[in-house]
DRENDO-1510 file (C-alpha; in Angstrom, 1 decimal, always signed):
<recs>
REC; n; res; u; v; w
REC; 1; MET; +37.4; -33.4; +148.9 .
REC; 2; THR; +37.4; -31.2; +152.0 .
REC; 3; SER; +33.9; -30.0; +152.8 .
REC; 4; THR; +33.1; -26.3; +153.1 .
REC; 5; LEU; +30.2; -24.5; +154.6 .
REC; 6; GLY; +29.4; -22.8; +151.3 .
REC; 7; ALA; +27.3; -25.6; +150.0 .
REC; 8; VAL; +25.6; -26.1; +153.4 .
REC; 9; ARG; +25.0; -22.5; +153.8 .
REC; 10; GLY; +23.4; -22.3; +150.4 .
REC; 11; THR; +20.6; -24.4; +151.5 .
REC; 12; THR; +19.4; -21.7; +153.9 .
REC; 13; PRO; +17.1; -19.2; +152.2 .
REC; 14; LYS; +18.2; -15.6; +152.4 .
REC; 15; THR; +14.9; -14.7; +154.0 .
REC; 16; ASP; +15.9; -16.9; +157.0 .
REC; 17; ARG; +19.2; -15.2; +157.6 .
REC; 18; PRO; +17.9; -12.4; +159.9 .
REC; 19; ASN; +16.4; -15.1; +162.2 .
REC; 20; ILE; +19.7; -17.0; +162.2 .
REC; 21; THR; +21.6; -13.8; +163.0 .
REC; 22; GLN; +19.3; -12.9; +165.9 .
REC; 23; SER; +19.2; -16.5; +167.2 .
REC; 24; TYR; +22.3; -16.2; +169.4 .
REC; 25; THR; +20.7; -13.2; +171.2 .
REC; 26; ALA; +17.5; -15.2; +171.8 .
REC; 27; VAL; +19.2; -18.4; +173.1 .
REC; 28; SER; +21.6; -16.3; +175.2 .
REC; 29; ARG; +18.7; -14.7; +177.0 .
REC; 30; VAL; +17.2; -18.1; +177.8 .
REC; 31; ILE; +20.6; -19.4; +179.0 .
REC; 32; LYS; +21.1; -16.3; +181.3 .
REC; 33; GLU; +17.6; -16.5; +182.7 .
REC; 34; SER; +18.1; -20.2; +183.5 .
REC; 35; GLY; +21.1; -19.3; +185.6 .
REC; 36; LEU; +23.5; -21.3; +183.5 .
REC; 37; LEU; +26.3; -18.7; +183.6 .
REC; 38; ARG; +26.5; -18.6; +187.4 .
REC; 39; ARG; +29.8; -19.7; +188.8 .
REC; 40; THR; +30.0; -23.1; +190.5 .
REC; 41; HIS; +32.7; -22.5; +193.1 .
REC; 42; ARG; +32.0; -25.7; +195.1 .
REC; 43; PHE; +32.4; -27.9; +192.0 .
REC; 44; TYR; +35.7; -26.4; +191.1 .
REC; 45; ALA; +36.9; -26.4; +194.7 .
REC; 46; MET; +36.2; -30.1; +194.9 .
REC; 47; LEU; +37.7; -30.8; +191.5 .
REC; 48; GLY; +40.9; -28.9; +192.5 .
REC; 49; LEU; +41.1; -30.8; +195.8 .
REC; 50; GLY; +40.5; -34.1; +194.1 .
REC; 51; LEU; +43.3; -33.5; +191.5 .
REC; 52; THR; +45.7; -32.3; +194.1 .
REC; 53; ALA; +45.0; -35.4; +196.2 .
REC; 54; ALA; +45.6; -37.5; +193.1 .
REC; 55; LEU; +48.9; -35.8; +192.5 .
REC; 56; VAL; +50.0; -36.2; +196.1 .
REC; 57; GLY; +49.0; -39.8; +196.0 .
REC; 58; ALA; +51.0; -40.4; +192.8 .
REC; 59; GLY; +54.0; -38.8; +194.6 .
REC; 60; PHE; +53.6; -41.2; +197.6 .
REC; 61; GLY; +53.3; -44.1; +195.2 .
REC; 62; PHE; +56.5; -43.0; +193.5 .
REC; 63; VAL; +58.4; -42.9; +196.8 .
REC; 64; LEU; +57.0; -46.3; +198.0 .
REC; 65; LEU; +57.7; -48.2; +194.8 .
REC; 66; GLY; +61.3; -47.1; +194.6 .
REC; 67; ASP; +63.6; -48.7; +192.0 .
REC; 68; SER; +60.9; -50.7; +190.2 .
REC; 69; TRP; +59.5; -50.9; +186.7 .
REC; 70; LEU; +56.1; -50.6; +188.3 .
REC; 71; GLN; +57.0; -46.9; +188.4 .
REC; 72; LEU; +55.7; -46.8; +184.8 .
REC; 73; LEU; +52.2; -47.1; +186.2 .
REC; 74; ILE; +52.8; -43.9; +188.2 .
REC; 75; ALA; +54.1; -42.3; +185.1 .
REC; 76; GLY; +50.9; -43.2; +183.3 .
REC; 77; ALA; +48.8; -41.9; +186.2 .
REC; 78; LEU; +50.8; -38.6; +186.1 .
REC; 79; GLY; +50.0; -38.3; +182.4 .
REC; 80; VAL; +46.3; -38.5; +183.2 .
REC; 81; ILE; +46.5; -36.1; +186.2 .
REC; 82; PHE; +48.5; -33.5; +184.3 .
REC; 83; THR; +45.9; -33.6; +181.5 .
REC; 84; GLN; +43.1; -33.1; +184.0 .
REC; 85; PHE; +45.0; -30.1; +185.4 .
REC; 86; ALA; +45.3; -28.8; +181.8 .
REC; 87; PHE; +41.5; -29.1; +181.5 .
REC; 88; LEU; +41.1; -27.0; +184.6 .
REC; 89; ALA; +43.6; -24.4; +183.3 .
REC; 90; HIS; +41.6; -24.3; +180.1 .
REC; 91; GLU; +38.4; -23.6; +182.1 .
REC; 92; ALA; +40.2; -20.9; +184.1 .
REC; 93; SER; +41.3; -19.3; +180.8 .
REC; 94; HIS; +37.6; -19.0; +179.8 .
REC; 95; ARG; +36.7; -17.3; +183.1 .
REC; 96; GLN; +34.6; -20.3; +184.2 .
REC; 97; VAL; +36.2; -21.0; +187.6 .
REC; 98; LEU; +36.5; -17.7; +189.5 .
REC; 99; HIS; +34.6; -14.4; +189.3 .
REC; 100; SER; +37.2; -12.0; +188.1 .
REC; 101; GLY; +39.2; -12.2; +184.9 .
REC; 102; PRO; +42.6; -11.5; +186.6 .
REC; 103; ALA; +41.9; -14.1; +189.3 .
REC; 104; ASN; +41.1; -16.7; +186.6 .
REC; 105; ASP; +44.3; -15.7; +184.7 .
REC; 106; ARG; +46.5; -16.1; +187.8 .
REC; 107; LEU; +45.0; -19.6; +188.5 .
REC; 108; GLY; +45.2; -20.6; +184.8 .
REC; 109; ARG; +48.8; -19.4; +184.5 .
REC; 110; PHE; +49.9; -21.3; +187.7 .
REC; 111; LEU; +48.2; -24.5; +186.6 .
REC; 112; ALA; +49.5; -24.3; +183.1 .
REC; 113; THR; +53.1; -23.4; +183.8 .
REC; 114; PHE; +54.0; -24.7; +187.3 .
REC; 115; VAL; +51.8; -27.8; +187.3 .
REC; 116; VAL; +51.5; -28.9; +183.6 .
REC; 117; GLY; +54.7; -27.2; +182.3 .
REC; 118; MET; +53.2; -25.3; +179.3 .
REC; 119; SER; +53.0; -21.6; +178.5 .
REC; 120; TYR; +49.7; -20.0; +179.4 .
REC; 121; ALA; +50.3; -17.0; +177.1 .
REC; 122; TRP; +50.9; -19.3; +174.2 .
REC; 123; TRP; +47.7; -21.3; +174.9 .
REC; 124; MET; +45.6; -18.1; +175.3 .
REC; 125; ASN; +46.8; -16.7; +172.0 .
REC; 126; LYS; +46.3; -19.9; +170.1 .
REC; 127; HIS; +43.0; -20.9; +171.7 .
REC; 128; THR; +41.4; -17.4; +171.5 .
REC; 129; ARG; +42.1; -17.4; +167.8 .
REC; 130; HIS; +40.5; -20.8; +167.5 .
REC; 131; HIS; +37.4; -19.8; +169.3 .
REC; 132; ALA; +37.0; -16.7; +167.1 .
REC; 133; ASN; +37.2; -18.6; +163.9 .
REC; 134; PRO; +36.8; -22.4; +164.3 .
REC; 135; ASN; +37.8; -24.4; +161.2 .
REC; 136; LYS; +38.3; -21.3; +159.2 .
REC; 137; VAL; +41.2; -21.4; +156.7 .
REC; 138; GLY; +43.9; -19.0; +157.5 .
REC; 139; LYS; +42.4; -18.0; +160.9 .
REC; 140; ASP; +42.1; -21.1; +163.0 .
REC; 141; PRO; +45.6; -22.2; +164.2 .
REC; 142; ASP; +44.2; -25.7; +165.1 .
REC; 143; ILE; +43.9; -26.6; +161.4 .
REC; 144; GLU; +47.4; -25.3; +160.5 .
REC; 145; PHE; +49.9; -27.9; +159.3 .
REC; 146; ASP; +51.9; -29.5; +162.1 .
REC; 147; THR; +53.0; -32.9; +160.9 .
REC; 148; ILE; +49.3; -33.6; +160.2 .
REC; 149; SER; +47.5; -31.8; +157.3 .
REC; 150; PHE; +44.0; -30.8; +158.2 .
REC; 151; ILE; +43.1; -29.3; +154.8 .
REC; 152; GLU; +43.8; -30.6; +151.3 .
REC; 153; GLN; +45.8; -27.5; +150.3 .
REC; 154; ASP; +48.4; -28.3; +153.0 .
REC; 155; ALA; +48.4; -32.0; +152.1 .
REC; 156; ALA; +49.2; -31.2; +148.5 .
REC; 157; LYS; +52.3; -29.3; +149.5 .
REC; 158; GLN; +54.0; -32.1; +151.3 .
REC; 159; ARG; +57.0; -33.9; +149.8 .
REC; 160; GLY; +59.3; -36.7; +150.7 .
REC; 161; ILE; +58.8; -38.6; +154.0 .
REC; 162; ILE; +56.2; -36.1; +155.2 .
REC; 163; ALA; +54.1; -36.8; +152.1 .
REC; 164; LEU; +54.3; -40.5; +152.9 .
REC; 165; ILE; +53.1; -39.9; +156.4 .
REC; 166; THR; +50.4; -37.5; +155.2 .
REC; 167; ARG; +48.9; -40.1; +152.8 .
REC; 168; LYS; +48.3; -42.5; +155.8 .
REC; 169; GLN; +47.9; -39.8; +158.4 .
REC; 170; GLY; +44.5; -41.0; +159.6 .
REC; 171; TYR; +45.9; -44.4; +160.6 .
REC; 172; LEU; +49.0; -42.7; +162.0 .
REC; 173; PHE; +47.1; -40.1; +164.0 .
REC; 174; PHE; +47.0; -41.8; +167.3 .
REC; 175; PRO; +50.5; -43.2; +167.1 .
REC; 176; LEU; +51.7; -39.7; +166.3 .
REC; 177; LEU; +49.9; -38.5; +169.5 .
REC; 178; LEU; +52.5; -40.4; +171.5 .
REC; 179; LEU; +54.9; -37.5; +170.6 .
REC; 180; GLU; +52.3; -34.8; +171.1 .
REC; 181; GLY; +53.1; -34.2; +174.8 .
REC; 182; LEU; +56.7; -33.4; +173.9 .
REC; 183; ASN; +55.5; -31.2; +171.0 .
REC; 184; LEU; +53.1; -29.2; +173.2 .
REC; 185; HIS; +55.8; -28.5; +175.7 .
REC; 186; TYR; +58.3; -27.5; +173.0 .
REC; 187; ARG; +56.0; -25.3; +171.0 .
REC; 188; SER; +54.8; -23.4; +174.1 .
REC; 189; VAL; +58.2; -22.8; +175.5 .
REC; 190; ARG; +59.5; -21.8; +172.0 .
REC; 191; THR; +56.9; -19.0; +172.0 .
REC; 192; LEU; +58.4; -17.6; +175.2 .
REC; 193; PHE; +61.8; -17.3; +173.6 .
REC; 194; ALA; +60.4; -15.8; +170.4 .
REC; 195; ARG; +60.6; -12.1; +169.6 .
REC; 196; GLY; +57.6; -9.8; +170.1 .
REC; 197; PRO; +55.5; -9.1; +173.2 .
REC; 198; VAL; +54.5; -12.1; +175.4 .
REC; 199; LYS; +52.4; -11.3; +178.4 .
REC; 200; GLY; +54.0; -12.7; +181.6 .
REC; 201; ARG; +57.0; -14.0; +179.6 .
REC; 202; TRP; +59.5; -14.1; +182.5 .
REC; 203; VAL; +57.0; -15.2; +185.1 .
REC; 204; GLU; +56.1; -18.2; +182.9 .
REC; 205; LEU; +59.7; -19.0; +182.0 .
REC; 206; THR; +60.6; -19.0; +185.7 .
REC; 207; ALA; +57.7; -21.1; +186.7 .
REC; 208; ILE; +58.3; -23.7; +183.9 .
REC; 209; ALA; +62.1; -23.8; +184.7 .
REC; 210; ILE; +61.4; -24.4; +188.3 .
REC; 211; ARG; +58.8; -27.0; +187.5 .
REC; 212; PHE; +61.0; -29.0; +185.2 .
REC; 213; ALA; +64.1; -28.6; +187.4 .
REC; 214; LEU; +62.2; -30.1; +190.4 .
REC; 215; TYR; +60.4; -32.8; +188.3 .
REC; 216; LEU; +63.4; -34.0; +186.4 .
REC; 217; THR; +65.7; -33.9; +189.4 .
REC; 218; VAL; +63.4; -36.1; +191.4 .
REC; 219; ILE; +63.0; -38.6; +188.6 .
REC; 220; PHE; +66.6; -38.9; +187.6 .
REC; 221; ALA; +67.9; -38.9; +191.2 .
REC; 222; SER; +65.5; -41.6; +192.3 .
REC; 223; LEU; +65.6; -44.0; +189.4 .
REC; 224; PRO; +68.3; -45.7; +187.3 .
REC; 225; LEU; +69.0; -43.8; +184.1 .
REC; 226; GLY; +67.1; -46.1; +181.7 .
REC; 227; MET; +64.1; -46.4; +184.0 .
REC; 228; ALA; +64.1; -42.6; +184.4 .
REC; 229; PHE; +63.9; -42.0; +180.7 .
REC; 230; ALA; +61.2; -44.7; +180.4 .
REC; 231; PHE; +59.2; -43.0; +183.1 .
REC; 232; LEU; +59.5; -39.7; +181.4 .
REC; 233; GLY; +58.6; -41.2; +178.0 .
REC; 234; VAL; +55.5; -42.9; +179.3 .
REC; 235; GLN; +54.3; -39.8; +181.2 .
REC; 236; LEU; +54.7; -37.6; +178.1 .
REC; 237; ALA; +53.1; -40.3; +175.8 .
REC; 238; VAL; +50.0; -40.7; +178.0 .
REC; 239; PHE; +49.7; -36.9; +178.3 .
REC; 240; GLY; +50.0; -36.4; +174.5 .
REC; 241; VAL; +47.5; -39.1; +173.6 .
REC; 242; TYR; +45.0; -38.0; +176.3 .
REC; 243; MET; +45.2; -34.4; +175.2 .
REC; 244; GLY; +45.0; -35.1; +171.5 .
REC; 245; ALA; +42.2; -37.7; +172.0 .
REC; 246; SER; +40.2; -35.2; +174.0 .
REC; 247; PHE; +40.5; -32.2; +171.6 .
REC; 248; ALA; +40.5; -34.0; +168.2 .
REC; 249; PRO; +36.8; -35.2; +168.2 .
REC; 250; ASN; +35.5; -31.6; +168.7 .
REC; 251; HIS; +36.1; -30.2; +165.2 .
REC; 252; LYS; +38.1; -32.6; +163.0 .
REC; 253; GLY; +36.0; -33.9; +160.2 .
REC; 254; MET; +33.5; -31.0; +160.6 .
REC; 255; PRO; +32.9; -28.5; +157.8 .
REC; 256; ILE; +35.8; -26.2; +156.9 .
REC; 257; ILE; +35.0; -22.5; +156.4 .
REC; 258; GLY; +36.8; -21.0; +153.4 .
REC; 259; ALA; +39.0; -18.0; +153.9 .
REC; 260; ASP; +36.6; -15.7; +152.1 .
REC; 261; GLU; +33.4; -17.1; +153.6 .
REC; 262; LYS; +31.2; -15.1; +156.0 .
REC; 263; LEU; +29.0; -16.7; +158.6 .
REC; 264; ASP; +27.0; -15.4; +161.6 .
REC; 265; PHE; +28.4; -16.3; +165.0 .
REC; 266; PHE; +25.7; -18.8; +165.9 .
REC; 267; SER; +25.9; -20.8; +162.7 .
REC; 268; LYS; +29.7; -20.7; +162.6 .
REC; 269; GLN; +30.1; -22.1; +166.1 .
REC; 270; VAL; +27.4; -24.8; +165.8 .
REC; 271; ARG; +28.1; -26.1; +162.3 .
REC; 272; THR; +31.9; -26.5; +163.0 .
REC; 273; SER; +31.6; -28.2; +166.4 .
REC; 274; ARG; +30.8; -31.8; +167.4 .
REC; 275; ASN; +29.4; -33.0; +170.7 .
REC; 276; ILE; +30.3; -36.3; +172.3 .
REC; 277; SER; +27.5; -38.3; +173.9 .
REC; 278; GLY; +27.9; -40.0; +177.3 .
REC; 279; GLY; +26.7; -37.5; +179.9 .
REC; 280; TRP; +28.6; -37.1; +183.1 .
REC; 281; TRP; +31.3; -39.8; +182.4 .
REC; 282; ALA; +32.2; -38.2; +179.1 .
REC; 283; SER; +32.3; -34.8; +180.8 .
REC; 284; ALA; +34.6; -36.1; +183.5 .
REC; 285; LEU; +36.8; -37.9; +181.0 .
REC; 286; MET; +37.1; -34.9; +178.6 .
REC; 287; GLY; +37.0; -32.0; +181.0 .
REC; 288; GLY; +33.6; -30.8; +179.6 .
REC; 289; LEU; +34.9; -30.7; +176.0 .
REC; 290; ASN; +32.3; -33.3; +175.1 .
REC; 291; TYR; +29.8; -30.3; +175.1 .
REC; 292; GLN; +31.8; -28.5; +172.4 .
REC; 293; VAL; +28.8; -26.8; +170.7 .
REC; 294; GLU; +27.7; -25.2; +174.0 .
REC; 295; HIS; +31.3; -24.4; +175.0 .
REC; 296; HIS; +31.8; -22.5; +171.8 .
REC; 297; LEU; +28.6; -20.6; +172.1 .
REC; 298; PHE; +29.1; -19.8; +175.8 .
REC; 299; PRO; +32.8; -20.2; +176.5 .
REC; 300; ASN; +32.5; -18.8; +180.0 .
REC; 301; MET; +29.9; -21.3; +181.1 .
REC; 302; PRO; +31.0; -23.5; +184.0 .
REC; 303; ARG; +31.3; -27.2; +183.2 .
REC; 304; PRO; +28.4; -28.4; +185.4 .
REC; 305; HIS; +25.9; -26.3; +183.5 .
REC; 306; LEU; +26.8; -27.5; +180.0 .
REC; 307; ALA; +24.5; -30.5; +180.1 .
REC; 308; ARG; +21.4; -28.4; +180.7 .
REC; 309; ALA; +22.5; -25.9; +178.1 .
REC; 310; ARG; +22.8; -28.7; +175.6 .
REC; 311; THR; +19.0; -29.3; +175.8 .
REC; 312; ILE; +18.2; -25.6; +175.2 .
REC; 313; VAL; +20.7; -25.2; +172.3 .
REC; 314; ARG; +19.7; -28.5; +170.6 .
REC; 315; GLU; +16.0; -27.5; +170.7 .
REC; 316; HIS; +16.9; -24.1; +169.4 .
REC; 317; CYS; +18.9; -25.5; +166.5 .
REC; 318; GLN; +16.0; -27.8; +165.5 .
REC; 319; THR; +13.7; -24.8; +165.4 .
REC; 320; LEU; +16.0; -22.9; +163.2 .
REC; 321; GLY; +17.0; -25.9; +161.0 .
REC; 322; VAL; +20.7; -25.5; +161.9 .
REC; 323; PRO; +22.6; -28.9; +162.0 .
REC; 324; TYR; +23.5; -30.0; +165.5 .
REC; 325; THR; +26.1; -32.7; +165.5 .
REC; 326; GLU; +26.5; -35.3; +168.3 .
REC; 327; THR; +28.0; -38.8; +168.2 .
REC; 328; ASN; +29.7; -41.2; +170.6 .
REC; 329; LEU; +33.4; -41.2; +171.3 .
REC; 330; ILE; +34.4; -44.2; +169.3 .
REC; 331; ARG; +32.4; -43.1; +166.2 .
REC; 332; SER; +34.0; -39.6; +166.5 .
REC; 333; TYR; +37.5; -41.2; +166.3 .
REC; 334; ALA; +36.4; -43.2; +163.2 .
REC; 335; ILE; +35.2; -40.0; +161.6 .
REC; 336; VAL; +38.5; -38.2; +162.4 .
REC; 337; ILE; +40.6; -41.1; +161.0 .
REC; 338; GLU; +38.5; -41.2; +157.8 .
REC; 339; TYR; +38.6; -37.5; +157.4 .
REC; 340; LEU; +42.4; -37.3; +157.8 .
REC; 341; ASN; +43.0; -40.1; +155.4 .
REC; 342; ARG; +40.7; -38.4; +152.8 .
REC; 343; VAL; +42.6; -35.2; +153.2 .
REC; 344; GLY; +45.9; -37.1; +153.0 .
REC; 345; LEU; +45.1; -38.4; +149.6 .
REC; 346; ALA; +46.0; -34.9; +148.2 .
REC; 347; ALA; +49.6; -35.5; +149.2 .
REC; 348; ARG; +51.9; -36.2; +146.4 .
REC; 349; ASP; +53.2; -39.8; +146.2 .
REC; 350; PRO; +56.8; -39.5; +147.4 .
REC; 351; PHE; +57.8; -42.3; +145.0 .
REC; 352; ASP; +56.3; -40.6; +142.0 .
REC; 353; CYS; +58.9; -39.7; +139.3 .
REC; 354; PRO; +58.0; -36.5; +137.5 .
REC; 355; MET; +59.9; -37.6; +134.4 .
REC; 356; VAL; +58.0; -41.0; +134.3 .
REC; 357; ASN; +54.7; -39.3; +134.8 .
REC; 358; ARG; +55.5; -36.9; +131.9 .
REC; 359; PHE; +56.0; -39.8; +129.5 .
REC; 360; ARG; +53.0; -41.6; +130.8 .
REC; 361; ARG; +50.8; -38.6; +129.8 .
REC; 362; VAL; +52.3; -38.8; +126.3 .
</recs>
């Protein structure tokens, strides 16, 4: 059964709630005095240059390999590079890279649309709502149904082939991520064509159109048709798996907050987030998302400071008795698979016959 914070929260005496409520102010003061909110321009400059060099290198490799199935290695490399650029766009959206908000938005929009090929406005809307209410039913778009059911209420609604998928969705999660790259592009662009206000709609549509026009023209003009489709398929598959495998461990399998439950900011962010151990290599691999607890508490903190913040936040949580979750990457995937399979059991068996079940009860 899907866990909620109600039971966990009930273990905290009411007399302790004022301390929990004030805890964020206290830890924020320590973080600020430690200089962990200062911008790290040199780090992001080096990261940007490194990723640009990798992209250029992949381009040279594409030209040198020519008409060869070895091009699929370049496609896989591009999937990784585009994901790393998406991480950088994510950090810009949180005002981590540059000093001013508008400058970060311009950088984030350029990286997301022209480099990665996704709508920055769509991402900002979706991700802002997630940060405000992580794992909260009806509020967090990241636990809304989208092929995968993240809460039992959604799993129980599924019928037919989707119900069959849902019942085994934990085991199917990573195979389904092979299509996530295509899904992310589709959903973000669909938002730009939807009714209602979208900030920078035509700028983003233009940038995305130019990006795909150039990208697809180069691929299909340089490679045989079958190889070109294979190249595109591998790139999108690697991109989707890498993105999904980086974001999924952060909250999936952590407590779900009921629609009517109320929690203070500190408890809400810490209890629903999971850190991934590994230090610098995990941070490089996941774009700093391995420090999910600290990222949710201080979303504008630059990536290089998150490791030091972890020590402060973890000690603070121990003092307050607030659960602080951290595990290794492989274990986190096992937790996600187990959780999704448990949720999926709520899906109706697509081979159940209502009439047969009715007579069985008699």
